[in-house]
N, CA and C atoms as an extended XYZ file, in Angstrom:
306
Properties=species:S:1:pos:R:3:atomname:S:1:resname:S:1:resid:I:1 pbc="F F F"
N       -11.203       15.029       -6.930 N   UNK     1
C       -12.048       14.226       -7.691 CA  UNK     1
C       -11.929       12.709       -7.197 C   UNK     1
N       -12.978       12.124       -6.744 N   UNK     2
C       -12.930       10.742       -6.226 CA  UNK     2
C       -13.005        9.799       -7.433 C   UNK     2
N       -12.399        8.680       -7.313 N   UNK     3
C       -12.313        7.638       -8.287 CA  UNK     3
C       -13.136        6.481       -7.726 C   UNK     3
N       -14.124        5.977       -8.506 N   UNK     4
C       -14.999        4.916       -8.017 CA  UNK     4
C       -14.597        3.642       -8.744 C   UNK     4
N       -14.155        2.671       -8.086 N   UNK     5
C       -13.762        1.325       -8.648 CA  UNK     5
C       -14.452        0.264       -7.827 C   UNK     5
N       -14.795       -0.834       -8.453 N   UNK     6
C       -15.290       -1.954       -7.691 CA  UNK     6
C       -14.163       -2.524       -6.757 C   UNK     6
N       -14.519       -3.319       -5.772 N   UNK     7
C       -13.480       -3.925       -4.932 CA  UNK     7
C       -12.469       -4.715       -5.713 C   UNK     7
N       -12.983       -5.525       -6.661 N   UNK     8
C       -12.089       -6.304       -7.510 CA  UNK     8
C       -11.233       -5.469       -8.386 C   UNK     8
N       -11.699       -4.399       -8.973 N   UNK     9
C       -10.951       -3.540       -9.849 CA  UNK     9
C        -9.842       -2.802       -8.981 C   UNK     9
N       -10.299       -2.391       -7.774 N   UNK    10
C        -9.334       -1.684       -6.912 CA  UNK    10
C        -8.184       -2.665       -6.518 C   UNK    10
N        -8.502       -3.860       -6.098 N   UNK    11
C        -7.515       -4.795       -5.674 CA  UNK    11
C        -6.520       -5.132       -6.895 C   UNK    11
N        -7.054       -5.309       -8.072 N   UNK    12
C        -6.253       -5.645       -9.175 CA  UNK    12
C        -5.314       -4.438       -9.534 C   UNK    12
N        -5.788       -3.268       -9.441 N   UNK    13
C        -4.939       -2.102       -9.693 CA  UNK    13
C        -3.836       -1.898       -8.628 C   UNK    13
N        -4.197       -2.165       -7.381 N   UNK    14
C        -3.153       -2.151       -6.341 CA  UNK    14
C        -2.030       -3.191       -6.562 C   UNK    14
N        -2.478       -4.350       -7.044 N   UNK    15
C        -1.511       -5.434       -7.195 CA  UNK    15
C        -0.750       -5.376       -8.469 C   UNK    15
N        -1.258       -4.590       -9.476 N   UNK    16
C        -0.634       -4.580      -10.802 CA  UNK    16
C        -0.024       -3.298      -11.326 C   UNK    16
N        -0.326       -2.232      -10.589 N   UNK    17
C         0.160       -0.867      -11.020 CA  UNK    17
C         1.150       -0.314       -9.953 C   UNK    17
N         2.224        0.210      -10.425 N   UNK    18
C         2.651        0.462      -11.751 CA  UNK    18
C         3.239       -0.781      -12.494 C   UNK    18
N         3.572       -1.803      -11.781 N   UNK    19
C         3.945       -3.071      -12.390 CA  UNK    19
C         3.492       -4.210      -11.501 C   UNK    19
N         3.250       -5.372      -12.115 N   UNK    20
C         2.640       -6.511      -11.321 CA  UNK    20
C         3.616       -7.022      -10.305 C   UNK    20
N         3.033       -7.285       -9.080 N   UNK    21
C         3.823       -7.879       -8.057 CA  UNK    21
C         4.020       -9.409       -8.232 C   UNK    21
N         5.050       -9.938       -7.545 N   UNK    22
C         5.320      -11.416       -7.668 CA  UNK    22
C         4.232      -12.071       -6.767 C   UNK    22
N         4.174      -13.436       -6.963 N   UNK    23
C         3.179      -14.198       -6.227 CA  UNK    23
C         3.413      -13.973       -4.679 C   UNK    23
N         4.608      -13.993       -4.188 N   UNK    24
C         4.921      -13.804       -2.830 CA  UNK    24
C         4.491      -12.408       -2.295 C   UNK    24
N         4.774      -11.380       -3.116 N   UNK    25
C         4.436      -10.052       -2.819 CA  UNK    25
C         2.907       -9.891       -2.691 C   UNK    25
N         2.222      -10.471       -3.656 N   UNK    26
C         0.726      -10.454       -3.660 CA  UNK    26
C         0.198      -11.055       -2.366 C   UNK    26
N         0.717      -12.223       -1.957 N   UNK    27
C         0.262      -12.845       -0.718 CA  UNK    27
C         0.442      -12.008        0.461 C   UNK    27
N         1.532      -11.287        0.539 N   UNK    28
C         1.811      -10.353        1.640 CA  UNK    28
C         0.786       -9.203        1.660 C   UNK    28
N         0.508       -8.667        0.438 N   UNK    29
C        -0.384       -7.445        0.312 CA  UNK    29
C        -1.764       -7.967        0.776 C   UNK    29
N        -2.204       -9.086        0.332 N   UNK    30
C        -3.578       -9.504        0.606 CA  UNK    30
C        -3.774      -10.289        1.971 C   UNK    30
N        -2.729      -10.526        2.658 N   UNK    31
C        -2.712      -11.328        3.901 CA  UNK    31
C        -3.844      -10.796        4.873 C   UNK    31
N        -4.577      -11.737        5.543 N   UNK    32
C        -5.609      -11.281        6.469 CA  UNK    32
C        -5.118      -11.098        7.865 C   UNK    32
N        -3.846      -11.381        8.129 N   UNK    33
C        -3.300      -11.168        9.482 CA  UNK    33
C        -3.161       -9.666        9.799 C   UNK    33
N        -3.338       -9.255       11.033 N   UNK    34
C        -3.230       -7.888       11.405 CA  UNK    34
C        -1.858       -7.434       11.513 C   UNK    34
N        -0.844       -8.378       11.748 N   UNK    35
C         0.514       -8.038       11.871 CA  UNK    35
C         1.307       -8.946       10.854 C   UNK    35
N         2.090       -8.345       10.033 N   UNK    36
C         2.970       -9.046        9.182 CA  UNK    36
C         4.367       -8.504        9.216 C   UNK    36
N         5.329       -9.360        8.844 N   UNK    37
C         6.728       -8.949        8.791 CA  UNK    37
C         7.225       -9.339        7.377 C   UNK    37
N         7.863       -8.460        6.691 N   UNK    38
C         8.382       -8.626        5.408 CA  UNK    38
C         9.919       -8.776        5.582 C   UNK    38
N        10.468       -9.874        5.221 N   UNK    39
C        11.946      -10.069        5.345 CA  UNK    39
C        12.468      -10.525        3.994 C   UNK    39
N        13.390       -9.796        3.341 N   UNK    40
C        13.933      -10.059        2.117 CA  UNK    40
C        15.173       -9.275        1.946 C   UNK    40
N        16.018       -9.754        0.939 N   UNK    41
C        17.298       -8.998        0.734 CA  UNK    41
C        17.106       -7.720        0.016 C   UNK    41
N        18.265       -6.966       -0.053 N   UNK    42
C        18.236       -5.683       -0.688 CA  UNK    42
C        17.703       -5.751       -2.166 C   UNK    42
N        16.842       -4.802       -2.482 N   UNK    43
C        16.320       -4.677       -3.835 CA  UNK    43
C        15.264       -5.785       -4.169 C   UNK    43
N        14.728       -6.404       -3.136 N   UNK    44
C        13.812       -7.487       -3.414 CA  UNK    44
C        12.328       -6.990       -3.499 C   UNK    44
N        12.165       -5.644       -3.122 N   UNK    45
C        10.791       -5.105       -3.243 CA  UNK    45
C        10.041       -4.901       -1.918 C   UNK    45
N        10.704       -4.910       -0.833 N   UNK    46
C        10.103       -4.803        0.477 CA  UNK    46
C         9.337       -3.520        0.560 C   UNK    46
N         9.916       -2.391        0.231 N   UNK    47
C         9.244       -1.100        0.315 CA  UNK    47
C         8.024       -1.041       -0.569 C   UNK    47
N         8.082       -1.513       -1.752 N   UNK    48
C         6.968       -1.619       -2.652 CA  UNK    48
C         5.852       -2.490       -2.113 C   UNK    48
N         6.227       -3.620       -1.601 N   UNK    49
C         5.239       -4.513       -0.983 CA  UNK    49
C         4.481       -3.872        0.131 C   UNK    49
N         5.251       -3.250        1.058 N   UNK    50
C         4.611       -2.551        2.193 CA  UNK    50
C         3.753       -1.372        1.740 C   UNK    50
N         4.178       -0.639        0.777 N   UNK    51
C         3.492        0.448        0.253 CA  UNK    51
C         2.089       -0.011       -0.228 C   UNK    51
N         2.114       -1.065       -1.044 N   UNK    52
C         0.838       -1.604       -1.608 CA  UNK    52
C        -0.017       -2.200       -0.499 C   UNK    52
N         0.625       -2.788        0.470 N   UNK    53
C        -0.167       -3.309        1.643 CA  UNK    53
C        -0.903       -2.192        2.318 C   UNK    53
N        -0.233       -1.117        2.540 N   UNK    54
C        -0.818        0.055        3.255 CA  UNK    54
C        -1.987        0.595        2.380 C   UNK    54
N        -1.729        0.821        1.108 N   UNK    55
C        -2.768        1.245        0.164 CA  UNK    55
C        -3.991        0.325        0.170 C   UNK    55
N        -3.749       -0.927        0.212 N   UNK    56
C        -4.809       -1.984        0.277 CA  UNK    56
C        -5.630       -1.883        1.416 C   UNK    56
N        -4.944       -1.747        2.639 N   UNK    57
C        -5.665       -1.639        3.879 CA  UNK    57
C        -6.513       -0.353        3.908 C   UNK    57
N        -5.941        0.796        3.453 N   UNK    58
C        -6.659        2.058        3.478 CA  UNK    58
C        -7.889        2.094        2.533 C   UNK    58
N        -7.693        1.559        1.293 N   UNK    59
C        -8.741        1.734        0.318 CA  UNK    59
C        -9.655        0.481        0.234 C   UNK    59
N        -9.114       -0.717        0.363 N   UNK    60
C       -10.005       -1.879        0.190 CA  UNK    60
C       -10.647       -2.343        1.510 C   UNK    60
N        -9.865       -2.161        2.581 N   UNK    61
C       -10.349       -2.666        3.877 CA  UNK    61
C       -10.844       -1.520        4.743 C   UNK    61
N       -10.745       -0.294        4.246 N   UNK    62
C       -11.222        0.903        4.928 CA  UNK    62
C       -10.645        1.001        6.392 C   UNK    62
N        -9.417        0.640        6.574 N   UNK    63
C        -8.696        0.819        7.810 CA  UNK    63
C        -8.371        2.338        7.967 C   UNK    63
N        -8.578        2.753        9.176 N   UNK    64
C        -8.334        4.229        9.544 CA  UNK    64
C        -6.816        4.432        9.418 C   UNK    64
N        -6.395        5.498        8.785 N   UNK    65
C        -4.909        5.674        8.660 CA  UNK    65
C        -4.161        5.704        9.972 C   UNK    65
N        -4.864        6.183       11.108 N   UNK    66
C        -4.165        6.259       12.378 CA  UNK    66
C        -3.881        4.839       12.917 C   UNK    66
N        -4.459        3.771       12.320 N   UNK    67
C        -4.304        2.417       12.796 CA  UNK    67
C        -3.157        1.691       12.057 C   UNK    67
N        -2.498        2.347       11.092 N   UNK    68
C        -1.448        1.754       10.326 CA  UNK    68
C        -0.092        2.243       10.859 C   UNK    68
N         0.764        1.251       11.193 N   UNK    69
C         2.199        1.574       11.622 CA  UNK    69
C         3.048        0.756       10.735 C   UNK    69
N         4.055        1.359       10.091 N   UNK    70
C         4.962        0.657        9.279 CA  UNK    70
C         6.385        1.083        9.656 C   UNK    70
N         7.283        0.167        9.778 N   UNK    71
C         8.675        0.417       10.161 CA  UNK    71
C         9.575        0.015        9.004 C   UNK    71
N        10.688        0.840        8.786 N   UNK    72
C        11.655        0.475        7.861 CA  UNK    72
C        13.043        0.704        8.519 C   UNK    72
N        14.063        0.213        7.956 N   UNK    73
C        15.366        0.370        8.570 CA  UNK    73
C        16.087        1.694        8.170 C   UNK    73
N        15.607        2.289        7.128 N   UNK    74
C        16.314        3.580        6.701 CA  UNK    74
C        15.352        4.711        6.541 C   UNK    74
N        15.865        5.906        6.672 N   UNK    75
C        15.007        7.074        6.496 CA  UNK    75
C        14.633        7.191        5.054 C   UNK    75
N        15.554        6.784        4.150 N   UNK    76
C        15.252        6.754        2.685 CA  UNK    76
C        14.123        5.887        2.340 C   UNK    76
N        14.068        4.769        2.841 N   UNK    77
C        13.007        3.767        2.534 CA  UNK    77
C        11.667        4.380        3.181 C   UNK    77
N        11.737        4.923        4.340 N   UNK    78
C        10.502        5.491        4.921 CA  UNK    78
C         9.959        6.628        4.117 C   UNK    78
N        10.798        7.499        3.640 N   UNK    79
C        10.370        8.622        2.759 CA  UNK    79
C         9.798        8.105        1.460 C   UNK    79
N        10.482        7.163        0.884 N   UNK    80
C         9.938        6.631       -0.401 CA  UNK    80
C         8.599        5.928       -0.165 C   UNK    80
N         8.449        5.186        0.958 N   UNK    81
C         7.180        4.534        1.181 CA  UNK    81
C         6.039        5.558        1.420 C   UNK    81
N         6.311        6.643        2.166 N   UNK    82
C         5.364        7.628        2.435 CA  UNK    82
C         4.943        8.331        1.129 C   UNK    82
N         5.888        8.662        0.263 N   UNK    83
C         5.552        9.327       -1.027 CA  UNK    83
C         4.700        8.459       -1.927 C   UNK    83
N         5.081        7.151       -1.963 N   UNK    84
C         4.368        6.186       -2.767 CA  UNK    84
C         2.907        6.010       -2.270 C   UNK    84
N         2.768        5.863       -0.976 N   UNK    85
C         1.425        5.783       -0.421 CA  UNK    85
C         0.621        6.958       -0.708 C   UNK    85
N         1.100        8.182       -0.560 N   UNK    86
C         0.315        9.345       -0.892 CA  UNK    86
C        -0.103        9.415       -2.373 C   UNK    86
N         0.858        9.162       -3.257 N   UNK    87
C         0.593        9.103       -4.688 CA  UNK    87
C        -0.435        8.152       -5.107 C   UNK    87
N        -0.346        6.906       -4.583 N   UNK    88
C        -1.270        5.854       -4.933 CA  UNK    88
C        -2.605        6.069       -4.409 C   UNK    88
N        -2.656        6.530       -3.161 N   UNK    89
C        -4.008        6.765       -2.531 CA  UNK    89
C        -4.688        7.881       -3.258 C   UNK    89
N        -3.993        8.911       -3.567 N   UNK    90
C        -4.562       10.077       -4.439 CA  UNK    90
C        -5.050        9.504       -5.739 C   UNK    90
N        -4.242        8.721       -6.425 N   UNK    91
C        -4.545        8.275       -7.727 CA  UNK    91
C        -5.780        7.268       -7.683 C   UNK    91
N        -5.797        6.353       -6.701 N   UNK    92
C        -6.876        5.403       -6.642 CA  UNK    92
C        -8.130        5.825       -5.842 C   UNK    92
N        -7.880        6.671       -4.851 N   UNK    93
C        -8.945        7.020       -3.967 CA  UNK    93
C        -9.427        8.493       -3.968 C   UNK    93
N        -8.619        9.293       -4.490 N   UNK    94
C        -8.974       10.761       -4.623 CA  UNK    94
C        -8.462       11.574       -3.470 C   UNK    94
N        -8.644       12.896       -3.624 N   UNK    95
C        -8.099       13.837       -2.624 CA  UNK    95
C        -8.706       13.734       -1.256 C   UNK    95
N        -9.939       13.348       -1.207 N   UNK    96
C       -10.656       13.274        0.112 CA  UNK    96
C        -9.954       12.325        1.071 C   UNK    96
N        -9.631       11.124        0.487 N   UNK    97
C        -8.904       10.169        1.267 CA  UNK    97
C        -7.509       10.606        1.692 C   UNK    97
N        -6.842       11.276        0.696 N   UNK    98
C        -5.491       11.766        0.928 CA  UNK    98
C        -5.424       12.734        2.150 C   UNK    98
N        -6.477       13.505        2.198 N   UNK    99
C        -6.490       14.541        3.276 CA  UNK    99
C        -6.555       13.885        4.642 C   UNK    99
N        -6.962       12.649        4.752 N   UNK   100
C        -7.020       11.991        6.043 CA  UNK   100
C        -5.700       11.321        6.484 C   UNK   100
N        -4.775       11.314        5.514 N   UNK   101
C        -3.470       10.706        5.841 CA  UNK   101
C        -2.659       11.631        6.689 C   UNK   101
N        -1.851       11.044        7.611 N   UNK   102
C        -0.959       11.920        8.513 CA  UNK   102
C         0.319       12.240        7.922 C   UNK   102
């Protein structure tokens, strides 16, 4: 089942669900640069910020999933990010979009 939201509603949900991002995290998610680097200490929300950035690119900017590359330092963070991306894309964009994810 596809979920239809306006661009503004979609952006707001990405930035605020499941909990609101900080101002710095919001800036990183909405950044117009094609390459960004997130540097922060342990527990600062890097994985969550990258997750929402990927969801934003896929759903709001219609970036093809094959054009997104994300690196993390641990397998645990990579698995967590992958799971979160799938869950949020499915929740906000529906199964059709999820089927395109690698």
